[in-house]
PAMAR-25560 format. One record per residue: residue number from 1; x, y, z of N, C-alpha, C, O in turn. Coordinates in steps of 0.2 Angstrom, whole numbers. Atoms other than C-alpha are relative to their C-alpha. Last residue first. Layout:
<rs>
(NUM (X Y Z) (X Y Z) (X Y Z) (X Y Z))
...
</rs>
This chain:
<rs>
(271 (5 -6 -2) (-63 -438 -323) (1 8 -5) (-3 12 -4))
(270 (-2 -11 -4) (-54 -447 -334) (-5 1 3) (-10 1 0))
(269 (-1 -5 2) (-64 -466 -338) (4 7 5) (4 8 11))
(268 (5 -9 3) (-64 -479 -333) (2 7 -1) (6 10 3))
(267 (-1 -3 -7) (-54 -496 -338) (-5 7 0) (-7 10 -5))
(266 (1 -8 -2) (-56 -507 -349) (1 2 4) (3 -2 9))
(265 (6 -2 -5) (-50 -523 -348) (0 7 -2) (4 11 -3))
(264 (-1 -9 1) (-37 -533 -361) (-8 2 5) (-13 -1 5))
(263 (6 -1 1) (-35 -554 -357) (2 8 -1) (8 10 0))
(262 (-6 -5 2) (-20 -566 -354) (-7 5 -3) (-11 2 -6))
(261 (0 -4 6) (-33 -580 -348) (5 6 -1) (8 7 5))
(260 (5 -5 0) (-29 -591 -334) (1 3 -5) (7 3 -7))
(259 (-2 -7 1) (-20 -606 -334) (-6 5 -2) (-12 3 -4))
(258 (-7 0 3) (-24 -622 -328) (4 5 -2) (10 5 0))
(257 (-2 -4 2) (-39 -616 -317) (7 -4 -3) (11 -4 1))
(256 (-5 -6 -1) (-47 -628 -308) (5 5 -5) (10 1 -6))
(255 (-1 -6 -3) (-61 -637 -310) (3 4 2) (1 9 4))
(254 (7 0 -1) (-60 -649 -326) (-1 6 5) (-2 11 3))
(253 (-1 6 -2) (-41 -643 -328) (-6 -2 3) (-6 -1 9))
(252 (2 4 -9) (-47 -627 -335) (1 -7 0) (-2 -11 -4))
(251 (2 8 1) (-40 -617 -350) (1 -3 9) (4 -4 14))
(250 (2 3 -5) (-38 -598 -353) (-1 -9 0) (-4 -11 -5))
(249 (4 3 -3) (-31 -590 -370) (1 -6 6) (5 -11 6))
(248 (2 7 -2) (-22 -578 -373) (-4 -5 2) (-6 -3 7))
(247 (-7 2 4) (-20 -560 -381) (0 -8 -1) (1 -11 -6))
(246 (-2 7 1) (-41 -560 -380) (8 -2 -1) (9 -7 -5))
(245 (-6 1 5) (-47 -540 -381) (4 -8 7) (4 -8 13))
(244 (0 1 8) (-61 -534 -375) (4 0 -3) (5 4 -8))
(243 (-6 1 5) (-65 -538 -358) (0 2 -7) (-3 -2 -10))
(242 (2 6 3) (-76 -528 -346) (6 -2 -5) (10 2 -7))
(241 (2 7 -4) (-70 -520 -329) (-3 -5 -7) (-5 -10 -5))
(240 (-7 3 -3) (-76 -502 -336) (-1 -7 4) (-5 -9 7))
(239 (0 0 -10) (-92 -500 -344) (8 -2 -1) (12 -4 -5))
(238 (2 7 -4) (-92 -500 -365) (2 2 8) (5 7 9))
(237 (8 2 2) (-95 -486 -379) (3 -7 9) (-1 -11 11))
(236 (7 -6 -1) (-81 -473 -374) (-7 -6 1) (-11 -7 6))
(235 (6 1 4) (-69 -487 -372) (-5 3 3) (-8 3 8))
(234 (9 -3 -1) (-54 -483 -360) (-4 -2 -6) (0 -2 -11))
(233 (2 -6 7) (-40 -494 -362) (-4 3 4) (-6 1 9))
(232 (7 -2 -2) (-33 -509 -348) (2 5 -2) (8 7 -2))
(231 (0 -7 1) (-17 -518 -350) (-8 -1 1) (-12 -6 1))
(230 (-7 -1 2) (-11 -538 -346) (-1 8 -1) (4 11 1))
(229 (1 -3 8) (-28 -543 -337) (10 4 -2) (14 6 2))
(228 (-3 -4 -3) (-28 -560 -328) (3 6 -6) (5 6 -12))
(227 (-4 -7 5) (-41 -568 -330) (5 1 4) (6 1 11))
(226 (-1 1 7) (-49 -582 -321) (2 1 -4) (3 -2 -9))
(225 (-3 5 -1) (-47 -578 -302) (-2 -4 -8) (-1 -10 -7))
(224 (-7 1 -1) (-48 -561 -306) (3 -8 0) (8 -11 -2))
(223 (1 5 -5) (-64 -562 -315) (6 2 3) (8 6 -1))
(222 (-7 3 -5) (-64 -549 -327) (-3 -1 4) (-8 3 6))
(221 (-1 -5 -5) (-85 -546 -335) (8 -4 2) (9 -10 3))
(220 (-4 2 -4) (-88 -553 -353) (3 6 7) (6 12 7))
(219 (6 4 -5) (-99 -545 -362) (2 -1 5) (-1 2 10))
(218 (3 -4 -2) (-84 -535 -374) (-8 0 3) (-12 4 2))
(217 (-1 -7 0) (-80 -550 -380) (-5 5 -1) (-10 4 -3))
(216 (3 -7 6) (-87 -564 -377) (1 5 1) (-2 8 5))
(215 (-3 -7 -1) (-73 -578 -367) (-6 3 -6) (-4 3 -12))
(214 (2 -4 6) (-76 -597 -365) (0 8 3) (-1 9 9))
(213 (5 -5 -1) (-62 -604 -357) (-4 2 -5) (-2 2 -11))
(212 (-1 -9 1) (-55 -617 -365) (-4 2 3) (-10 -1 3))
(211 (4 -3 5) (-56 -636 -359) (2 8 -2) (6 11 1))
(210 (-2 -6 -1) (-43 -649 -350) (-3 4 -6) (-2 3 -12))
(209 (3 -4 -6) (-52 -664 -343) (2 6 -2) (-1 11 2))
(208 (-2 -1 -5) (-43 -676 -353) (-1 5 7) (2 5 12))
(207 (2 9 -2) (-55 -681 -367) (3 1 8) (0 -2 12))
(206 (4 3 -2) (-54 -664 -368) (-3 -4 3) (-7 -5 8))
(205 (1 -4 -10) (-36 -661 -370) (-7 -1 3) (-7 -1 9))
(204 (-2 7 -3) (-37 -677 -386) (0 6 7) (-1 4 12))
(203 (5 5 -2) (-51 -665 -392) (1 -6 5) (-2 -10 9))
(202 (5 -2 -6) (-41 -648 -393) (-6 -8 0) (-11 -7 3))
(201 (-2 1 -10) (-26 -660 -399) (-5 7 4) (-3 9 10))
(200 (-3 7 -4) (-37 -664 -413) (3 -1 4) (2 -6 8))
(199 (7 3 -4) (-45 -648 -420) (2 -7 4) (-2 -9 8))
(198 (1 -4 -6) (-26 -640 -420) (-9 -3 2) (-10 -4 8))
(197 (-4 2 -5) (-21 -652 -432) (-4 2 8) (-5 -1 13))
(196 (1 8 1) (-36 -653 -443) (5 1 6) (2 -1 11))
(195 (6 -1 -6) (-34 -632 -443) (-3 -8 2) (-7 -8 7))
(194 (-3 -4 -5) (-16 -635 -448) (-7 2 3) (-7 5 9))
(193 (-4 5 -5) (-20 -647 -463) (0 3 6) (-4 -1 9))
(192 (5 3 2) (-35 -635 -470) (3 -8 5) (1 -12 8))
(191 (4 -4 -3) (-23 -619 -469) (-5 -6 2) (-10 -3 5))
(190 (-2 -5 -7) (-10 -627 -478) (-5 -2 5) (-6 -8 8))
(189 (-2 5 -4) (-21 -637 -492) (2 1 8) (-1 0 13))
(188 (9 4 -4) (-32 -619 -493) (4 -8 5) (4 -9 11))
(187 (-4 1 -7) (-13 -609 -497) (-6 -3 3) (-7 -2 9))
(186 (-8 2 2) (-15 -608 -517) (2 -3 7) (6 -6 7))
(185 (-4 -4 -6) (-33 -606 -512) (7 -5 -2) (8 -11 -3))
(184 (-3 -2 9) (-44 -619 -526) (5 8 3) (7 12 -1))
(183 (-3 6 3) (-56 -623 -509) (2 5 -8) (-1 9 -11))
(182 (5 0 8) (-58 -607 -500) (2 -7 -2) (7 -9 1))
(181 (4 5 -2) (-52 -607 -482) (-4 1 -5) (-10 3 -5))
(180 (-4 6 -3) (-36 -596 -488) (-6 -5 3) (-3 -10 5))
(179 (5 3 7) (-51 -582 -493) (5 -7 -1) (3 -12 -4))
(178 (4 1 0) (-48 -575 -474) (-1 -7 -8) (-4 -12 -8))
(177 (4 0 2) (-30 -575 -474) (-7 -4 0) (-8 -10 -1))
(176 (5 3 5) (-21 -587 -465) (-3 7 -2) (-6 8 3))
(175 (-6 -5 6) (-8 -576 -450) (-5 -3 -10) (-3 0 -15))
(174 (3 -6 1) (-22 -584 -438) (3 5 -5) (1 11 -7))
(173 (8 1 3) (-21 -602 -441) (-2 8 -1) (-6 10 -5))
(172 (0 3 4) (-3 -602 -436) (-7 1 -5) (-7 2 -11))
(171 (-2 -5 3) (-8 -593 -422) (2 -1 -5) (2 4 -8))
(170 (4 -1 1) (-18 -607 -417) (3 8 -3) (0 12 -5))
(169 (3 2 6) (-5 -620 -419) (-7 5 0) (-12 3 -3))
(168 (-6 0 4) (8 -612 -407) (-8 0 -6) (-9 5 -10))
(167 (-2 -8 0) (-7 -608 -395) (5 1 -6) (5 6 -9))
(166 (8 -3 0) (-12 -628 -393) (2 7 -5) (1 7 -11))
(165 (1 5 7) (7 -632 -395) (-6 3 -2) (-6 6 -7))
(164 (-7 -3 4) (12 -621 -379) (-1 -2 -5) (0 3 -9))
(163 (6 -5 1) (-7 -629 -371) (7 7 -5) (6 12 -8))
(162 (1 3 5) (4 -646 -371) (-6 8 -3) (-9 8 -8))
(161 (-7 3 6) (16 -642 -360) (-4 -1 -6) (-1 -2 -12))
(160 (-4 -7 1) (3 -634 -347) (3 0 -7) (2 5 -11))
(159 (6 -1 3) (-6 -653 -350) (1 9 -1) (-1 12 -5))
(158 (-2 3 8) (10 -661 -345) (-6 4 -2) (-5 4 -8))
(157 (-6 -1 3) (11 -651 -330) (1 -2 -6) (5 1 -10))
(156 (2 -5 -2) (-9 -654 -321) (7 5 -6) (6 11 -9))
(155 (-1 -4 8) (-10 -670 -330) (3 6 2) (8 7 -3))
(154 (-8 0 -1) (-10 -678 -311) (3 3 -8) (9 3 -9))
(153 (-5 -7 4) (-24 -667 -308) (7 -1 -1) (11 4 -1))
(152 (3 -3 4) (-38 -681 -307) (5 6 -3) (5 8 -8))
(151 (2 3 5) (-28 -693 -298) (-1 6 -5) (4 7 -9))
(150 (-6 4 5) (-20 -684 -288) (0 -2 -5) (5 -2 -9))
(149 (-3 -7 3) (-36 -675 -282) (4 -3 -7) (3 -3 -13))
(148 (4 -4 5) (-44 -692 -279) (4 4 -4) (6 3 -10))
(147 (-1 3 6) (-29 -696 -268) (-5 0 -9) (-2 0 -15))
(146 (-8 -1 3) (-29 -681 -259) (0 -5 -7) (1 -4 -13))
(145 (0 -6 3) (-47 -683 -256) (7 1 -6) (8 1 -12))
(144 (0 -1 8) (-46 -699 -249) (-2 3 -5) (-4 1 -11))
(143 (-4 5 4) (-33 -694 -238) (-3 -3 -6) (-1 -3 -12))
(142 (-4 -5 4) (-45 -681 -231) (5 -5 -5) (4 -4 -11))
(141 (2 -4 2) (-58 -692 -227) (4 6 -4) (3 9 -9))
(140 (3 6 3) (-49 -705 -217) (-1 3 -8) (1 1 -13))
(139 (-7 0 2) (-39 -689 -208) (-2 -5 -6) (0 -3 -11))
(138 (0 -5 4) (-59 -685 -204) (10 -1 -4) (12 1 -10))
(137 (4 -4 4) (-62 -700 -199) (2 5 -5) (3 4 -11))
(136 (-3 4 7) (-46 -704 -188) (-7 1 -8) (-5 2 -13))
(135 (-4 -1 5) (-51 -688 -182) (4 -7 -2) (9 -7 -6))
(134 (-1 -6 7) (-66 -692 -177) (6 3 -3) (5 6 -9))
(133 (5 2 10) (-63 -708 -173) (-2 4 -1) (-2 4 -7))
(132 (-3 7 3) (-52 -703 -157) (-2 -2 -8) (0 -1 -13))
(131 (-4 -6 3) (-64 -687 -152) (7 -3 -6) (9 -1 -11))
(130 (4 -3 5) (-77 -700 -148) (5 5 -6) (4 6 -12))
(129 (1 5 4) (-63 -712 -139) (-5 3 -5) (-5 -1 -10))
(128 (-6 0 4) (-58 -697 -130) (0 -5 -5) (4 -4 -9))
(127 (0 -5 2) (-76 -693 -124) (4 0 -6) (2 2 -11))
(126 (2 1 6) (-79 -710 -119) (3 5 -5) (4 4 -11))
(125 (-2 6 5) (-64 -712 -110) (-5 0 -4) (-3 -1 -10))
(124 (-8 0 1) (-68 -697 -98) (1 -3 -8) (1 0 -13))
(123 (1 -7 4) (-86 -701 -96) (6 3 -3) (6 4 -9))
(122 (4 3 8) (-80 -719 -91) (-2 5 -4) (-3 4 -10))
(121 (-2 0 5) (-71 -708 -78) (-3 -3 -4) (-4 1 -9))
(120 (-1 -5 5) (-83 -700 -72) (5 -1 -3) (7 3 -8))
(119 (4 -5 11) (-93 -712 -72) (4 3 -1) (6 3 -7))
(118 (2 4 6) (-80 -723 -59) (-5 2 -6) (-5 0 -12))
(117 (-5 -2 5) (-77 -707 -49) (0 -5 -4) (1 -3 -10))
(116 (-3 -7 3) (-93 -706 -44) (6 -2 -3) (7 -1 -9))
(115 (6 0 10) (-95 -726 -41) (1 8 -4) (3 9 -10))
(114 (-2 3 5) (-78 -722 -29) (-5 -3 -5) (-4 -4 -11))
(113 (-4 -2 1) (-88 -710 -18) (6 -4 -8) (8 -2 -13))
(112 (3 -5 5) (-104 -719 -18) (5 2 -3) (6 1 -9))
(111 (3 3 6) (-94 -735 -10) (-4 4 -5) (-6 2 -11))
(110 (-8 -1 4) (-83 -723 2) (-4 -4 -5) (-3 -1 -11))
(109 (-4 -7 4) (-100 -715 7) (6 -3 -3) (8 0 -8))
(108 (2 -3 9) (-109 -732 7) (1 5 -2) (0 7 -7))
(107 (6 -4 -1) (-97 -741 20) (-3 5 -5) (1 8 -9))
(106 (-2 -8 -1) (-84 -753 17) (-8 4 -1) (-13 3 -5))
(105 (4 -1 2) (-88 -773 24) (4 9 -1) (8 12 2))
(104 (3 -4 -3) (-74 -780 30) (-2 3 -7) (1 4 -13))
(103 (-4 -5 -2) (-66 -795 19) (-5 5 4) (-11 3 4))
(102 (2 -2 2) (-77 -813 20) (3 6 2) (3 7 8))
(101 (3 -5 -3) (-67 -824 28) (1 4 -3) (6 6 -6))
(100 (5 -3 4) (-62 -837 16) (-5 3 3) (-10 3 1))
(99 (-2 -4 6) (-43 -840 21) (-5 3 -3) (-4 8 -7))
(98 (-2 -8 -4) (-49 -844 40) (3 4 -7) (4 10 -7))
(97 (1 -4 -3) (-59 -856 34) (1 6 2) (-3 11 3))
(96 (7 -1 9) (-48 -864 19) (-7 3 5) (-10 7 0))
(95 (0 -6 4) (-36 -864 33) (-4 2 -3) (-6 8 -2))
(94 (2 -5 -1) (-48 -874 45) (7 5 -2) (8 9 2))
(93 (6 -3 -3) (-50 -886 34) (-2 7 2) (-6 11 -1))
(92 (1 -2 6) (-32 -889 29) (-5 2 1) (-5 8 1))
(91 (-4 -7 0) (-29 -892 48) (-1 3 -8) (-2 9 -7))
(90 (3 -9 -4) (-42 -904 48) (2 8 1) (-1 13 2))
(89 (7 -1 4) (-35 -915 32) (-6 7 5) (-9 12 4))
(88 (-3 -1 5) (-18 -915 42) (-7 4 -6) (-8 10 -9))
(87 (-1 -6 -3) (-26 -921 57) (4 5 -4) (6 10 -1))
(86 (5 -5 0) (-34 -934 46) (0 6 3) (-5 10 2))
(85 (5 -3 2) (-20 -939 39) (-7 4 1) (-9 9 -2))
(84 (-3 -4 6) (-10 -941 51) (-3 4 -2) (-5 10 -1))
(83 (2 -7 -4) (-25 -951 61) (6 6 -3) (3 11 -4))
(82 (4 -3 1) (-22 -963 46) (-5 4 3) (-10 6 1))
(81 (2 -4 6) (-6 -966 45) (-6 6 -1) (-6 11 -4))
(80 (-4 -6 1) (-5 -970 63) (-2 6 -8) (-4 11 -8))
(79 (3 -4 -3) (-18 -983 60) (3 6 2) (0 11 2))
(78 (4 -2 2) (-9 -990 48) (-6 4 3) (-9 8 0))
(77 (-2 -5 5) (6 -991 56) (-5 2 -3) (-6 8 -2))
(76 (0 -8 -7) (-5 -1000 71) (4 6 -6) (1 12 -7))
(75 (10 -2 -2) (-13 -1012 58) (2 7 5) (-1 12 7))
(74 (1 -4 6) (7 -1015 51) (-7 3 -1) (-8 7 -5))
(73 (-3 -7 5) (13 -1018 66) (-3 3 -5) (-3 9 -5))
(72 (2 -4 -6) (-1 -1032 72) (4 6 -2) (1 11 -5))
(71 (9 -1 3) (1 -1041 53) (-1 6 7) (-3 11 5))
(70 (-1 -9 0) (18 -1041 58) (-3 2 -2) (-2 8 -4))
(69 (3 -4 -10) (20 -1059 71) (-2 6 -4) (-3 11 -1))
(68 (6 -1 -3) (16 -1073 58) (3 5 3) (-2 7 7))
(67 (1 0 -10) (33 -1072 49) (-8 1 -2) (-10 3 -7))
(66 (6 -1 -3) (38 -1075 29) (0 1 8) (5 -1 11))
(65 (5 -1 7) (54 -1070 18) (-8 0 3) (-12 4 2))
(64 (7 4 -1) (65 -1070 33) (-5 -2 -3) (-9 -5 1))
(63 (0 3 -2) (81 -1062 29) (-5 -5 1) (-3 -11 0))
(62 (-3 5 2) (75 -1052 17) (4 -6 3) (7 -10 -1))
(61 (-8 -3 4) (63 -1045 28) (3 -6 -5) (0 -11 -6))
(60 (-4 -4 -4) (48 -1052 38) (4 6 -3) (3 12 -3))
(59 (-10 0 0) (35 -1053 24) (3 1 5) (2 7 8))
(58 (-1 -6 2) (18 -1058 31) (7 2 0) (12 2 4))
(57 (-8 -2 2) (9 -1073 33) (1 7 -2) (-3 9 -6))
(56 (-2 -4 5) (-9 -1072 42) (9 1 -2) (14 5 2))
(55 (-2 -7 2) (-14 -1083 56) (4 2 -9) (7 -1 -13))
(54 (-5 -3 0) (-21 -1100 53) (4 7 0) (7 8 -5))
(53 (-3 -3 7) (-37 -1103 59) (7 1 1) (10 3 6))
(52 (-8 -3 3) (-40 -1111 74) (0 2 -6) (-1 -3 -9))
(51 (0 -7 1) (-59 -1118 79) (5 5 -3) (3 10 -6))
(50 (3 0 6) (-52 -1134 78) (-4 4 -3) (-6 4 -9))
(49 (-3 0 3) (-43 -1131 95) (-2 -1 -9) (2 -1 -13))
(48 (-2 -8 0) (-58 -1125 103) (8 -3 -4) (10 2 -8))
(47 (3 -4 3) (-65 -1142 98) (1 8 0) (-2 11 -4))
(46 (-1 -1 10) (-51 -1152 101) (-5 5 -2) (-3 8 -7))
(45 (-3 -3 2) (-52 -1143 120) (2 -4 -8) (5 -2 -13))
(44 (1 -7 -4) (-68 -1150 127) (7 3 -8) (5 3 -13))
(43 (2 -1 5) (-63 -1169 117) (-3 7 1) (-5 10 -5))
(42 (9 2 -3) (-50 -1172 128) (-3 2 -3) (0 5 -7))
(41 (1 -3 -4) (-30 -1171 119) (-9 -3 2) (-11 -8 1))
(40 (-2 1 -7) (-20 -1184 113) (-3 6 4) (0 7 10))
(39 (2 6 1) (-28 -1183 93) (2 -3 11) (-2 -7 13))
(38 (5 4 -3) (-28 -1166 96) (-2 -6 -1) (-8 -7 -1))
(37 (0 -2 -5) (-10 -1162 93) (-9 -3 4) (-10 -8 8))
(36 (2 7 -3) (-13 -1172 76) (2 2 8) (5 -3 11))
(35 (5 6 0) (-24 -1160 71) (4 -8 2) (1 -13 3))
(34 (4 1 -5) (-15 -1145 75) (-4 -5 1) (-8 -5 6))
(33 (-4 2 -6) (2 -1150 67) (-8 2 6) (-8 0 12))
(32 (1 7 -1) (-8 -1153 51) (3 1 9) (0 -3 13))
(31 (9 2 -1) (-18 -1135 50) (1 -7 4) (-3 -9 8))
(30 (0 -4 -9) (2 -1125 57) (-7 -6 -1) (-8 -10 4))
(29 (-2 1 -8) (8 -1136 42) (-3 2 5) (-3 -2 10))
(28 (1 4 2) (-5 -1133 27) (3 -3 7) (-1 -6 12))
(27 (6 3 -3) (-4 -1116 33) (-3 -9 1) (-6 -11 5))
(26 (-2 0 -10) (14 -1116 30) (-7 1 2) (-7 1 8))
(25 (0 6 -3) (10 -1125 13) (2 2 5) (2 -2 10))
(24 (5 6 0) (-2 -1112 6) (5 -6 4) (1 -9 9))
(23 (4 0 -4) (10 -1096 11) (-6 -7 0) (-8 -9 6))
(22 (-1 1 -6) (24 -1104 3) (-5 2 5) (-6 -2 10))
(21 (-5 7 -5) (16 -1108 -11) (0 3 3) (-6 5 4))
(20 (7 4 0) (7 -1091 -14) (-1 -7 2) (-4 -9 7))
(19 (1 -1 -3) (23 -1082 -13) (-8 -2 3) (-10 -1 9))
(18 (6 -1 0) (32 -1090 -24) (-5 1 7) (-6 -3 10))
(17 (-1 -6 3) (51 -1092 -21) (-8 4 -2) (-7 10 -1))
(16 (0 -1 5) (48 -1105 -10) (-1 6 -2) (-3 11 1))
(15 (-3 -8 1) (53 -1103 9) (-1 -1 -9) (5 0 -12))
(14 (1 -4 -5) (39 -1114 16) (3 5 -3) (1 11 -4))
(13 (6 -2 6) (40 -1127 0) (-1 9 3) (-3 14 0))
(12 (-1 -1 4) (55 -1136 13) (-5 7 -8) (-2 10 -12))
(11 (-5 -7 2) (46 -1132 25) (4 1 -4) (6 6 -5))
(10 (3 -7 2) (33 -1143 20) (3 4 2) (1 9 0))
(9 (5 0 4) (37 -1161 22) (-1 7 -2) (-2 8 -8))
(8 (-4 3 7) (53 -1161 32) (-5 2 -5) (-2 6 -9))
(7 (-5 -8 1) (40 -1150 47) (3 -2 -9) (2 0 -14))
(6 (4 -6 2) (26 -1163 44) (6 5 -2) (6 9 -7))
(5 (1 2 5) (39 -1180 49) (-3 7 -6) (-1 9 -12))
(4 (-8 -1 3) (45 -1171 62) (-3 0 -8) (-4 4 -12))
(3 (0 -9 -2) (26 -1166 70) (7 -1 -5) (8 3 -9))
(2 (3 -5 6) (23 -1184 66) (0 7 -2) (-1 9 -8))
(1 (-6 3 7) (41 -1190 74) (-8 2 -5) (-8 4 -11))
</rs>
């Protein structure tokens, strides 16, 4: 009757939704049944029964939420899983040991040949790099020089056009008589005006690097790089190849010939 009473009390709680309460009630029921059984047994068996412990309660499934007979199966599954894990680890270690085996060593002759080939390839690449750097440096210098020259000699065509104006002013001054330089002469004012205009033109051209060639008559020798001989004439008192007449003045644009001077040159005497 007492066992039935304990079962009626604790059985509803053994199916409780909370696993903690269900396990606690199941253990209390088991302990109460053990105590009730000990009351009708000898003393020796009572000691052995008192030493009993409630078994571990593990979930059995959806139909039976808790059971006391699944601990052995869980331990067996755990042992199997442990053995399979150990076997996999040993296989992986064997594979790593097999894959980490050192490759066969090459002989000395093969290594020396590979070293010589690597050194030769290094020298070739170094030479190609030196040539490439030299080419790049040359291109940079040429480009810099071209830019500088283009900036310095940009007025070449414009300067040539200005020379025609300067020549016209020089010819206008050459038609005046020598007395026109004196004050009080009727054409003095015109002469002074033209002379001032020609002087201003020369200053503007010199400001931009356009200068007139200096030629001394009967002294300067003919140079084909700067002069252009329009005619030749024998001069008894002068050696051949000397400039004795300037038809059109020559001009320089900095270090370049903007226009060669048109001159007359003495010729060699007839034999």
